[in-house]
PDB file of N, CA, C and O in Angstrom, chain B, residues numbered from 101:
ATOM      1  N   UNK B 101      10.820 -52.122 -63.250  1.00  0.00           N
ATOM      2  CA  UNK B 101      12.113 -51.518 -63.039  1.00  0.00           C
ATOM      3  C   UNK B 101      13.170 -52.604 -63.119  1.00  0.00           C
ATOM      4  O   UNK B 101      13.138 -53.579 -62.367  1.00  0.00           O
ATOM      5  N   UNK B 102      14.057 -52.434 -63.992  1.00  0.00           N
ATOM      6  CA  UNK B 102      15.144 -53.380 -64.160  1.00  0.00           C
ATOM      7  C   UNK B 102      16.462 -52.637 -64.069  1.00  0.00           C
ATOM      8  O   UNK B 102      16.608 -51.513 -64.548  1.00  0.00           O
ATOM      9  N   UNK B 103      17.411 -53.300 -63.441  1.00  0.00           N
ATOM     10  CA  UNK B 103      18.735 -52.696 -63.319  1.00  0.00           C
ATOM     11  C   UNK B 103      19.511 -52.957 -64.602  1.00  0.00           C
ATOM     12  O   UNK B 103      19.615 -54.093 -65.065  1.00  0.00           O
ATOM     13  N   UNK B 104      20.049 -51.890 -65.162  1.00  0.00           N
ATOM     14  CA  UNK B 104      20.848 -52.028 -66.367  1.00  0.00           C
ATOM     15  C   UNK B 104      22.095 -51.179 -66.183  1.00  0.00           C
ATOM     16  O   UNK B 104      22.027 -49.951 -66.120  1.00  0.00           O
ATOM     17  N   UNK B 105      23.219 -51.848 -66.099  1.00  0.00           N
ATOM     18  CA  UNK B 105      24.457 -51.105 -65.922  1.00  0.00           C
ATOM     19  C   UNK B 105      24.525 -50.380 -64.590  1.00  0.00           C
ATOM     20  O   UNK B 105      25.159 -49.329 -64.492  1.00  0.00           O
ATOM     21  N   UNK B 106      23.883 -50.924 -63.561  1.00  0.00           N
ATOM     22  CA  UNK B 106      23.910 -50.294 -62.249  1.00  0.00           C
ATOM     23  C   UNK B 106      22.869 -49.206 -62.064  1.00  0.00           C
ATOM     24  O   UNK B 106      22.782 -48.614 -60.989  1.00  0.00           O
ATOM     25  N   UNK B 107      22.074 -48.931 -63.093  1.00  0.00           N
ATOM     26  CA  UNK B 107      21.021 -47.910 -62.997  1.00  0.00           C
ATOM     27  C   UNK B 107      19.662 -48.555 -63.192  1.00  0.00           C
ATOM     28  O   UNK B 107      19.521 -49.515 -63.949  1.00  0.00           O
ATOM     29  N   UNK B 108      18.687 -48.032 -62.519  1.00  0.00           N
ATOM     30  CA  UNK B 108      17.325 -48.508 -62.694  1.00  0.00           C
ATOM     31  C   UNK B 108      16.724 -47.861 -63.928  1.00  0.00           C
ATOM     32  O   UNK B 108      16.969 -46.686 -64.201  1.00  0.00           O
ATOM     33  N   UNK B 109      15.950 -48.613 -64.661  1.00  0.00           N
ATOM     34  CA  UNK B 109      15.207 -48.048 -65.787  1.00  0.00           C
ATOM     35  C   UNK B 109      13.727 -48.154 -65.467  1.00  0.00           C
ATOM     36  O   UNK B 109      13.281 -49.122 -64.851  1.00  0.00           O
ATOM     37  N   UNK B 110      12.980 -47.165 -65.885  1.00  0.00           N
ATOM     38  CA  UNK B 110      11.545 -47.183 -65.637  1.00  0.00           C
ATOM     39  C   UNK B 110      10.812 -47.089 -66.969  1.00  0.00           C
ATOM     40  O   UNK B 110      11.343 -46.590 -67.960  1.00  0.00           O
ATOM     41  N   UNK B 111       9.594 -47.576 -66.963  1.00  0.00           N
ATOM     42  CA  UNK B 111       8.788 -47.572 -68.182  1.00  0.00           C
ATOM     43  C   UNK B 111       8.303 -46.150 -68.470  1.00  0.00           C
ATOM     44  O   UNK B 111       8.263 -45.316 -67.566  1.00  0.00           O
ATOM     45  N   UNK B 112       7.937 -45.871 -69.714  1.00  0.00           N
ATOM     46  CA  UNK B 112       7.418 -44.530 -70.036  1.00  0.00           C
ATOM     47  C   UNK B 112       6.165 -44.167 -69.236  1.00  0.00           C
ATOM     48  O   UNK B 112       5.967 -43.000 -68.895  1.00  0.00           O
ATOM     49  N   UNK B 113       5.321 -45.155 -68.935  1.00  0.00           N
ATOM     50  CA  UNK B 113       4.121 -44.870 -68.142  1.00  0.00           C
ATOM     51  C   UNK B 113       4.503 -44.408 -66.739  1.00  0.00           C
ATOM     52  O   UNK B 113       3.942 -43.436 -66.232  1.00  0.00           O
ATOM     53  N   UNK B 114       5.439 -45.088 -66.118  1.00  0.00           N
ATOM     54  CA  UNK B 114       5.877 -44.670 -64.776  1.00  0.00           C
ATOM     55  C   UNK B 114       6.552 -43.299 -64.823  1.00  0.00           C
ATOM     56  O   UNK B 114       6.411 -42.498 -63.899  1.00  0.00           O
ATOM     57  N   UNK B 115       7.274 -43.039 -65.887  1.00  0.00           N
ATOM     58  CA  UNK B 115       7.904 -41.722 -66.042  1.00  0.00           C
ATOM     59  C   UNK B 115       6.821 -40.642 -66.160  1.00  0.00           C
ATOM     60  O   UNK B 115       6.953 -39.568 -65.574  1.00  0.00           O
ATOM     61  N   UNK B 116       5.757 -40.920 -66.911  1.00  0.00           N
ATOM     62  CA  UNK B 116       4.665 -39.958 -67.060  1.00  0.00           C
ATOM     63  C   UNK B 116       3.953 -39.721 -65.730  1.00  0.00           C
ATOM     64  O   UNK B 116       3.595 -38.590 -65.402  1.00  0.00           O
ATOM     65  N   UNK B 117       3.753 -40.788 -64.975  1.00  0.00           N
ATOM     66  CA  UNK B 117       3.119 -40.643 -63.658  1.00  0.00           C
ATOM     67  C   UNK B 117       4.014 -39.825 -62.735  1.00  0.00           C
ATOM     68  O   UNK B 117       3.532 -38.964 -61.999  1.00  0.00           O
ATOM     69  N   UNK B 118       5.310 -40.093 -62.776  1.00  0.00           N
ATOM     70  CA  UNK B 118       6.243 -39.327 -61.947  1.00  0.00           C
ATOM     71  C   UNK B 118       6.229 -37.846 -62.321  1.00  0.00           C
ATOM     72  O   UNK B 118       6.384 -36.984 -61.456  1.00  0.00           O
ATOM     73  N   UNK B 119       6.044 -37.553 -63.598  1.00  0.00           N
ATOM     74  CA  UNK B 119       5.948 -36.157 -64.028  1.00  0.00           C
ATOM     75  C   UNK B 119       4.644 -35.514 -63.574  1.00  0.00           C
ATOM     76  O   UNK B 119       4.618 -34.336 -63.217  1.00  0.00           O
ATOM     77  N   UNK B 120       3.564 -36.286 -63.589  1.00  0.00           N
ATOM     78  CA  UNK B 120       2.245 -35.735 -63.292  1.00  0.00           C
ATOM     79  C   UNK B 120       2.043 -35.430 -61.810  1.00  0.00           C
ATOM     80  O   UNK B 120       1.331 -34.485 -61.470  1.00  0.00           O
ATOM     81  N   UNK B 121       2.651 -36.204 -60.932  1.00  0.00           N
ATOM     82  CA  UNK B 121       2.373 -36.067 -59.498  1.00  0.00           C
ATOM     83  C   UNK B 121       2.657 -34.664 -58.963  1.00  0.00           C
ATOM     84  O   UNK B 121       1.765 -34.090 -58.338  1.00  0.00           O
ATOM     85  N   UNK B 122       3.832 -34.076 -59.165  1.00  0.00           N
ATOM     86  CA  UNK B 122       4.044 -32.743 -58.585  1.00  0.00           C
ATOM     87  C   UNK B 122       3.138 -31.674 -59.199  1.00  0.00           C
ATOM     88  O   UNK B 122       2.728 -30.740 -58.509  1.00  0.00           O
ATOM     89  N   UNK B 123       2.823 -31.804 -60.493  1.00  0.00           N
ATOM     90  CA  UNK B 123       1.972 -30.798 -61.138  1.00  0.00           C
ATOM     91  C   UNK B 123       0.526 -30.930 -60.689  1.00  0.00           C
ATOM     92  O   UNK B 123      -0.162 -29.922 -60.526  1.00  0.00           O
ATOM     93  N   UNK B 124       0.055 -32.150 -60.488  1.00  0.00           N
ATOM     94  CA  UNK B 124      -1.306 -32.322 -59.968  1.00  0.00           C
ATOM     95  C   UNK B 124      -1.400 -31.782 -58.541  1.00  0.00           C
ATOM     96  O   UNK B 124      -2.411 -31.191 -58.163  1.00  0.00           O
ATOM     97  N   UNK B 125      -0.354 -31.984 -57.759  1.00  0.00           N
ATOM     98  CA  UNK B 125      -0.326 -31.415 -56.416  1.00  0.00           C
ATOM     99  C   UNK B 125      -0.407 -29.892 -56.470  1.00  0.00           C
ATOM    100  O   UNK B 125      -1.142 -29.279 -55.695  1.00  0.00           O
ATOM    101  N   UNK B 126       0.347 -29.283 -57.383  1.00  0.00           N
ATOM    102  CA  UNK B 126       0.305 -27.824 -57.503  1.00  0.00           C
ATOM    103  C   UNK B 126      -1.075 -27.323 -57.925  1.00  0.00           C
ATOM    104  O   UNK B 126      -1.541 -26.294 -57.436  1.00  0.00           O
ATOM    105  N   UNK B 127      -1.721 -28.043 -58.825  1.00  0.00           N
ATOM    106  CA  UNK B 127      -3.072 -27.650 -59.252  1.00  0.00           C
ATOM    107  C   UNK B 127      -4.033 -27.736 -58.072  1.00  0.00           C
ATOM    108  O   UNK B 127      -4.845 -26.833 -57.868  1.00  0.00           O
ATOM    109  N   UNK B 128      -3.950 -28.808 -57.299  1.00  0.00           N
ATOM    110  CA  UNK B 128      -4.814 -28.953 -56.122  1.00  0.00           C
ATOM    111  C   UNK B 128      -4.507 -27.869 -55.095  1.00  0.00           C
ATOM    112  O   UNK B 128      -5.422 -27.281 -54.519  1.00  0.00           O
ATOM    113  N   UNK B 129      -3.239 -27.606 -54.868  1.00  0.00           N
ATOM    114  CA  UNK B 129      -2.813 -26.573 -53.918  1.00  0.00           C
ATOM    115  C   UNK B 129      -3.366 -25.211 -54.347  1.00  0.00           C
ATOM    116  O   UNK B 129      -3.899 -24.469 -53.523  1.00  0.00           O
ATOM    117  N   UNK B 130      -3.239 -24.886 -55.627  1.00  0.00           N
ATOM    118  CA  UNK B 130      -3.733 -23.599 -56.126  1.00  0.00           C
ATOM    119  C   UNK B 130      -5.251 -23.510 -56.022  1.00  0.00           C
ATOM    120  O   UNK B 130      -5.789 -22.458 -55.675  1.00  0.00           O
ATOM    121  N   UNK B 131      -5.944 -24.605 -56.320  1.00  0.00           N
ATOM    122  CA  UNK B 131      -7.414 -24.605 -56.230  1.00  0.00           C
ATOM    123  C   UNK B 131      -7.863 -24.374 -54.793  1.00  0.00           C
ATOM    124  O   UNK B 131      -8.798 -23.613 -54.544  1.00  0.00           O
ATOM    125  N   UNK B 132      -7.199 -25.027 -53.853  1.00  0.00           N
ATOM    126  CA  UNK B 132      -7.551 -24.813 -52.446  1.00  0.00           C
ATOM    127  C   UNK B 132      -7.252 -23.385 -52.009  1.00  0.00           C
ATOM    128  O   UNK B 132      -8.027 -22.784 -51.266  1.00  0.00           O
ATOM    129  N   UNK B 133      -6.134 -22.845 -52.468  1.00  0.00           N
ATOM    130  CA  UNK B 133      -5.789 -21.468 -52.128  1.00  0.00           C
ATOM    131  C   UNK B 133      -6.828 -20.495 -52.675  1.00  0.00           C
ATOM    132  O   UNK B 133      -7.283 -19.595 -51.970  1.00  0.00           O
ATOM    133  N   UNK B 134      -7.195 -20.687 -53.935  1.00  0.00           N
ATOM    134  CA  UNK B 134      -8.176 -19.799 -54.555  1.00  0.00           C
ATOM    135  C   UNK B 134      -9.531 -19.929 -53.873  1.00  0.00           C
ATOM    136  O   UNK B 134     -10.228 -18.936 -53.668  1.00  0.00           O
ATOM    137  N   UNK B 135      -9.897 -21.146 -53.527  1.00  0.00           N
ATOM    138  CA  UNK B 135     -11.214 -21.361 -52.922  1.00  0.00           C
ATOM    139  C   UNK B 135     -11.305 -20.974 -51.461  1.00  0.00           C
ATOM    140  O   UNK B 135     -12.338 -20.473 -51.019  1.00  0.00           O
ATOM    141  N   UNK B 136     -10.235 -21.198 -50.698  1.00  0.00           N
ATOM    142  CA  UNK B 136     -10.324 -20.990 -49.255  1.00  0.00           C
ATOM    143  C   UNK B 136      -9.624 -19.728 -48.756  1.00  0.00           C
ATOM    144  O   UNK B 136     -10.182 -19.000 -47.936  1.00  0.00           O
ATOM    145  N   UNK B 137      -8.430 -19.464 -49.232  1.00  0.00           N
ATOM    146  CA  UNK B 137      -7.655 -18.361 -48.660  1.00  0.00           C
ATOM    147  C   UNK B 137      -7.807 -17.051 -49.414  1.00  0.00           C
ATOM    148  O   UNK B 137      -7.831 -15.986 -48.798  1.00  0.00           O
ATOM    149  N   UNK B 138      -7.910 -17.108 -50.721  1.00  0.00           N
ATOM    150  CA  UNK B 138      -7.934 -15.869 -51.504  1.00  0.00           C
ATOM    151  C   UNK B 138      -9.104 -14.946 -51.150  1.00  0.00           C
ATOM    152  O   UNK B 138      -8.905 -13.732 -51.101  1.00  0.00           O
ATOM    153  N   UNK B 139     -10.309 -15.458 -50.903  1.00  0.00           N
ATOM    154  CA  UNK B 139     -11.376 -14.523 -50.504  1.00  0.00           C
ATOM    155  C   UNK B 139     -11.053 -13.751 -49.223  1.00  0.00           C
ATOM    156  O   UNK B 139     -11.405 -12.578 -49.095  1.00  0.00           O
ATOM    157  N   UNK B 140     -10.388 -14.406 -48.286  1.00  0.00           N
ATOM    158  CA  UNK B 140     -10.011 -13.711 -47.046  1.00  0.00           C
ATOM    159  C   UNK B 140      -8.907 -12.688 -47.305  1.00  0.00           C
ATOM    160  O   UNK B 140      -8.916 -11.597 -46.734  1.00  0.00           O
ATOM    161  N   UNK B 141      -7.962 -13.047 -48.165  1.00  0.00           N
ATOM    162  CA  UNK B 141      -6.872 -12.123 -48.490  1.00  0.00           C
ATOM    163  C   UNK B 141      -7.423 -10.885 -49.182  1.00  0.00           C
ATOM    164  O   UNK B 141      -6.986  -9.767 -48.910  1.00  0.00           O
ATOM    165  N   UNK B 142      -8.384 -11.089 -50.078  1.00  0.00           N
ATOM    166  CA  UNK B 142      -8.970  -9.964 -50.810  1.00  0.00           C
ATOM    167  C   UNK B 142      -9.746  -9.019 -49.891  1.00  0.00           C
ATOM    168  O   UNK B 142      -9.960  -7.857 -50.237  1.00  0.00           O
ATOM    169  N   UNK B 143     -10.165  -9.504 -48.735  1.00  0.00           N
ATOM    170  CA  UNK B 143     -10.885  -8.636 -47.798  1.00  0.00           C
ATOM    171  C   UNK B 143      -9.947  -7.655 -47.102  1.00  0.00           C
ATOM    172  O   UNK B 143     -10.397  -6.658 -46.537  1.00  0.00           O
ATOM    173  N   UNK B 144      -8.639  -7.936 -47.141  1.00  0.00           N
ATOM    174  CA  UNK B 144      -7.666  -6.987 -46.605  1.00  0.00           C
ATOM    175  C   UNK B 144      -7.351  -7.140 -45.135  1.00  0.00           C
ATOM    176  O   UNK B 144      -6.692  -6.274 -44.560  1.00  0.00           O
ATOM    177  N   UNK B 145      -7.797  -8.204 -44.512  1.00  0.00           N
ATOM    178  CA  UNK B 145      -7.477  -8.409 -43.103  1.00  0.00           C
ATOM    179  C   UNK B 145      -5.971  -8.652 -42.962  1.00  0.00           C
ATOM    180  O   UNK B 145      -5.399  -9.436 -43.720  1.00  0.00           O
ATOM    181  N   UNK B 146      -5.323  -7.986 -41.996  1.00  0.00           N
ATOM    182  CA  UNK B 146      -3.861  -8.098 -41.867  1.00  0.00           C
ATOM    183  C   UNK B 146      -3.362  -9.539 -41.665  1.00  0.00           C
ATOM    184  O   UNK B 146      -2.379  -9.948 -42.283  1.00  0.00           O
ATOM    185  N   UNK B 147      -4.033 -10.294 -40.810  1.00  0.00           N
ATOM    186  CA  UNK B 147      -3.595 -11.675 -40.580  1.00  0.00           C
ATOM    187  C   UNK B 147      -3.767 -12.485 -41.856  1.00  0.00           C
ATOM    188  O   UNK B 147      -2.914 -13.306 -42.191  1.00  0.00           O
ATOM    189  N   UNK B 148      -4.854 -12.260 -42.561  1.00  0.00           N
ATOM    190  CA  UNK B 148      -5.092 -12.980 -43.812  1.00  0.00           C
ATOM    191  C   UNK B 148      -4.047 -12.610 -44.864  1.00  0.00           C
ATOM    192  O   UNK B 148      -3.618 -13.465 -45.639  1.00  0.00           O
ATOM    193  N   UNK B 149      -3.639 -11.355 -44.893  1.00  0.00           N
ATOM    194  CA  UNK B 149      -2.594 -10.944 -45.835  1.00  0.00           C
ATOM    195  C   UNK B 149      -1.265 -11.640 -45.545  1.00  0.00           C
ATOM    196  O   UNK B 149      -0.577 -12.084 -46.464  1.00  0.00           O
ATOM    197  N   UNK B 150      -0.911 -11.733 -44.267  1.00  0.00           N
ATOM    198  CA  UNK B 150       0.324 -12.441 -43.896  1.00  0.00           C
ATOM    199  C   UNK B 150       0.227 -13.917 -44.244  1.00  0.00           C
ATOM    200  O   UNK B 150       1.172 -14.494 -44.781  1.00  0.00           O
ATOM    201  N   UNK B 151      -0.902 -14.525 -43.943  1.00  0.00           N
ATOM    202  CA  UNK B 151      -1.102 -15.928 -44.274  1.00  0.00           C
ATOM    203  C   UNK B 151      -1.067 -16.134 -45.788  1.00  0.00           C
ATOM    204  O   UNK B 151      -0.478 -17.101 -46.272  1.00  0.00           O
ATOM    205  N   UNK B 152      -1.690 -15.239 -46.523  1.00  0.00           N
ATOM    206  CA  UNK B 152      -1.681 -15.330 -47.979  1.00  0.00           C
ATOM    207  C   UNK B 152      -0.292 -15.200 -48.556  1.00  0.00           C
ATOM    208  O   UNK B 152       0.052 -15.899 -49.510  1.00  0.00           O
ATOM    209  N   UNK B 153       0.515 -14.315 -47.993  1.00  0.00           N
ATOM    210  CA  UNK B 153       1.895 -14.157 -48.460  1.00  0.00           C
ATOM    211  C   UNK B 153       2.707 -15.416 -48.168  1.00  0.00           C
ATOM    212  O   UNK B 153       3.519 -15.839 -48.992  1.00  0.00           O
ATOM    213  N   UNK B 154       2.489 -16.011 -47.006  1.00  0.00           N
ATOM    214  CA  UNK B 154       3.196 -17.245 -46.664  1.00  0.00           C
ATOM    215  C   UNK B 154       2.790 -18.386 -47.597  1.00  0.00           C
ATOM    216  O   UNK B 154       3.639 -19.145 -48.065  1.00  0.00           O
ATOM    217  N   UNK B 155       1.502 -18.500 -47.860  1.00  0.00           N
ATOM    218  CA  UNK B 155       1.022 -19.552 -48.759  1.00  0.00           C
ATOM    219  C   UNK B 155       1.568 -19.327 -50.172  1.00  0.00           C
ATOM    220  O   UNK B 155       1.917 -20.290 -50.855  1.00  0.00           O
ATOM    221  N   UNK B 156       1.643 -18.095 -50.609  1.00  0.00           N
ATOM    222  CA  UNK B 156       2.217 -17.800 -51.924  1.00  0.00           C
ATOM    223  C   UNK B 156       3.696 -18.188 -51.979  1.00  0.00           C
ATOM    224  O   UNK B 156       4.162 -18.715 -52.989  1.00  0.00           O
ATOM    225  N   UNK B 157       4.424 -17.931 -50.907  1.00  0.00           N
ATOM    226  CA  UNK B 157       5.831 -18.335 -50.846  1.00  0.00           C
ATOM    227  C   UNK B 157       5.963 -19.857 -50.935  1.00  0.00           C
ATOM    228  O   UNK B 157       6.815 -20.369 -51.662  1.00  0.00           O
ATOM    229  N   UNK B 158       5.126 -20.571 -50.201  1.00  0.00           N
ATOM    230  CA  UNK B 158       5.143 -22.036 -50.248  1.00  0.00           C
ATOM    231  C   UNK B 158       4.832 -22.514 -51.657  1.00  0.00           C
ATOM    232  O   UNK B 158       5.467 -23.448 -52.146  1.00  0.00           O
ATOM    233  N   UNK B 159       3.866 -21.886 -52.314  1.00  0.00           N
ATOM    234  CA  UNK B 159       3.517 -22.269 -53.678  1.00  0.00           C
ATOM    235  C   UNK B 159       4.710 -22.073 -54.622  1.00  0.00           C
ATOM    236  O   UNK B 159       4.986 -22.934 -55.458  1.00  0.00           O
ATOM    237  N   UNK B 160       5.406 -20.961 -54.493  1.00  0.00           N
ATOM    238  CA  UNK B 160       6.573 -20.704 -55.347  1.00  0.00           C
ATOM    239  C   UNK B 160       7.659 -21.748 -55.102  1.00  0.00           C
ATOM    240  O   UNK B 160       8.284 -22.220 -56.052  1.00  0.00           O
ATOM    241  N   UNK B 161       7.888 -22.111 -53.858  1.00  0.00           N
ATOM    242  CA  UNK B 161       8.893 -23.130 -53.544  1.00  0.00           C
ATOM    243  C   UNK B 161       8.499 -24.470 -54.162  1.00  0.00           C
ATOM    244  O   UNK B 161       9.341 -25.148 -54.751  1.00  0.00           O
ATOM    245  N   UNK B 162       7.226 -24.860 -54.033  1.00  0.00           N
ATOM    246  CA  UNK B 162       6.759 -26.112 -54.637  1.00  0.00           C
ATOM    247  C   UNK B 162       6.849 -26.051 -56.159  1.00  0.00           C
ATOM    248  O   UNK B 162       7.164 -27.053 -56.802  1.00  0.00           O
ATOM    249  N   UNK B 163       6.578 -24.888 -56.738  1.00  0.00           N
ATOM    250  CA  UNK B 163       6.672 -24.740 -58.188  1.00  0.00           C
ATOM    251  C   UNK B 163       8.113 -24.946 -58.672  1.00  0.00           C
ATOM    252  O   UNK B 163       8.351 -25.647 -59.656  1.00  0.00           O
ATOM    253  N   UNK B 164       9.052 -24.338 -57.981  1.00  0.00           N
ATOM    254  CA  UNK B 164      10.461 -24.510 -58.350  1.00  0.00           C
ATOM    255  C   UNK B 164      10.875 -25.974 -58.203  1.00  0.00           C
ATOM    256  O   UNK B 164      11.598 -26.502 -59.048  1.00  0.00           O
ATOM    257  N   UNK B 165      10.427 -26.625 -57.145  1.00  0.00           N
ATOM    258  CA  UNK B 165      10.742 -28.041 -56.950  1.00  0.00           C
ATOM    259  C   UNK B 165      10.128 -28.896 -58.056  1.00  0.00           C
ATOM    260  O   UNK B 165      10.762 -29.840 -58.528  1.00  0.00           O
ATOM    261  N   UNK B 166       8.909 -28.580 -58.474  1.00  0.00           N
ATOM    262  CA  UNK B 166       8.271 -29.341 -59.552  1.00  0.00           C
ATOM    263  C   UNK B 166       9.008 -29.151 -60.869  1.00  0.00           C
ATOM    264  O   UNK B 166       9.179 -30.107 -61.626  1.00  0.00           O
ATOM    265  N   UNK B 167       9.442 -27.941 -61.148  1.00  0.00           N
ATOM    266  CA  UNK B 167      10.202 -27.684 -62.378  1.00  0.00           C
ATOM    267  C   UNK B 167      11.517 -28.461 -62.353  1.00  0.00           C
ATOM    268  O   UNK B 167      11.889 -29.091 -63.343  1.00  0.00           O
ATOM    269  N   UNK B 168      12.211 -28.416 -61.232  1.00  0.00           N
ATOM    270  CA  UNK B 168      13.489 -29.110 -61.109  1.00  0.00           C
ATOM    271  C   UNK B 168      13.315 -30.615 -61.237  1.00  0.00           C
ATOM    272  O   UNK B 168      14.079 -31.271 -61.944  1.00  0.00           O
ATOM    273  N   UNK B 169      12.315 -31.164 -60.558  1.00  0.00           N
ATOM    274  CA  UNK B 169      12.071 -32.598 -60.628  1.00  0.00           C
ATOM    275  C   UNK B 169      11.678 -33.012 -62.043  1.00  0.00           C
ATOM    276  O   UNK B 169      12.142 -34.039 -62.539  1.00  0.00           O
ATOM    277  N   UNK B 170      10.832 -32.229 -62.690  1.00  0.00           N
ATOM    278  CA  UNK B 170      10.418 -32.547 -64.051  1.00  0.00           C
ATOM    279  C   UNK B 170      11.600 -32.518 -65.005  1.00  0.00           C
ATOM    280  O   UNK B 170      11.711 -33.366 -65.890  1.00  0.00           O
ATOM    281  N   UNK B 171      12.475 -31.550 -64.828  1.00  0.00           N
ATOM    282  CA  UNK B 171      13.677 -31.483 -65.654  1.00  0.00           C
ATOM    283  C   UNK B 171      14.538 -32.725 -65.465  1.00  0.00           C
ATOM    284  O   UNK B 171      15.068 -33.265 -66.436  1.00  0.00           O
ATOM    285  N   UNK B 172      14.680 -33.178 -64.234  1.00  0.00           N
ATOM    286  CA  UNK B 172      15.464 -34.382 -63.968  1.00  0.00           C
ATOM    287  C   UNK B 172      14.823 -35.617 -64.582  1.00  0.00           C
ATOM    288  O   UNK B 172      15.523 -36.472 -65.123  1.00  0.00           O
ATOM    289  N   UNK B 173      13.511 -35.719 -64.505  1.00  0.00           N
ATOM    290  CA  UNK B 173      12.819 -36.880 -65.080  1.00  0.00           C
ATOM    291  C   UNK B 173      12.963 -36.867 -66.593  1.00  0.00           C
ATOM    292  O   UNK B 173      13.250 -37.904 -67.191  1.00  0.00           O
ATOM    293  N   UNK B 174      12.771 -35.724 -67.219  1.00  0.00           N
ATOM    294  CA  UNK B 174      12.856 -35.635 -68.678  1.00  0.00           C
ATOM    295  C   UNK B 174      14.263 -35.862 -69.197  1.00  0.00           C
ATOM    296  O   UNK B 174      14.442 -36.385 -70.297  1.00  0.00           O
ATOM    297  N   UNK B 175      15.262 -35.475 -68.420  1.00  0.00           N
ATOM    298  CA  UNK B 175      16.645 -35.690 -68.853  1.00  0.00           C
ATOM    299  C   UNK B 175      17.181 -37.053 -68.401  1.00  0.00           C
ATOM    300  O   UNK B 175      18.368 -37.345 -68.545  1.00  0.00           O
ATOM    301  N   UNK B 176      16.299 -37.867 -67.861  1.00  0.00           N
ATOM    302  CA  UNK B 176      16.605 -39.244 -67.423  1.00  0.00           C
ATOM    303  C   UNK B 176      17.678 -39.298 -66.349  1.00  0.00           C
ATOM    304  O   UNK B 176      18.470 -40.238 -66.295  1.00  0.00           O
ATOM    305  N   UNK B 177      17.697 -38.290 -65.501  1.00  0.00           N
ATOM    306  CA  UNK B 177      18.583 -38.321 -64.323  1.00  0.00           C
ATOM    307  C   UNK B 177      17.857 -38.856 -63.110  1.00  0.00           C
ATOM    308  O   UNK B 177      18.426 -38.908 -62.020  1.00  0.00           O
ATOM    309  N   UNK B 178      16.610 -39.255 -63.282  1.00  0.00           N
ATOM    310  CA  UNK B 178      15.827 -39.844 -62.202  1.00  0.00           C
ATOM    311  C   UNK B 178      15.246 -41.139 -62.716  1.00  0.00           C
ATOM    312  O   UNK B 178      14.749 -41.114 -63.843  1.00  0.00           O
ATOM    313  N   UNK B 179      15.245 -42.220 -62.060  1.00  0.00           N
ATOM    314  CA  UNK B 179      15.757 -42.494 -60.715  1.00  0.00           C
ATOM    315  C   UNK B 179      17.239 -42.670 -60.747  1.00  0.00           C
ATOM    316  O   UNK B 179      17.855 -42.908 -59.709  1.00  0.00           O
TER     317      UNK B 179
END
């Protein structure tokens, strides 16, 4: 990272890693949800349905954040 004109510049490899981190987190989050929570939600238990809805909301929020962050990285507004 070198400062150029008051802005930090990052290498393409670091930019790729920065892009990959939120998406890998989402993949792991979805895999855990499918493996651990979805079978309980499919059984129809009321508490499991509420928990499943909350986890789905969290997933959507993380997805929107990943899209926004990726857009910023690709348009070179980050860092």
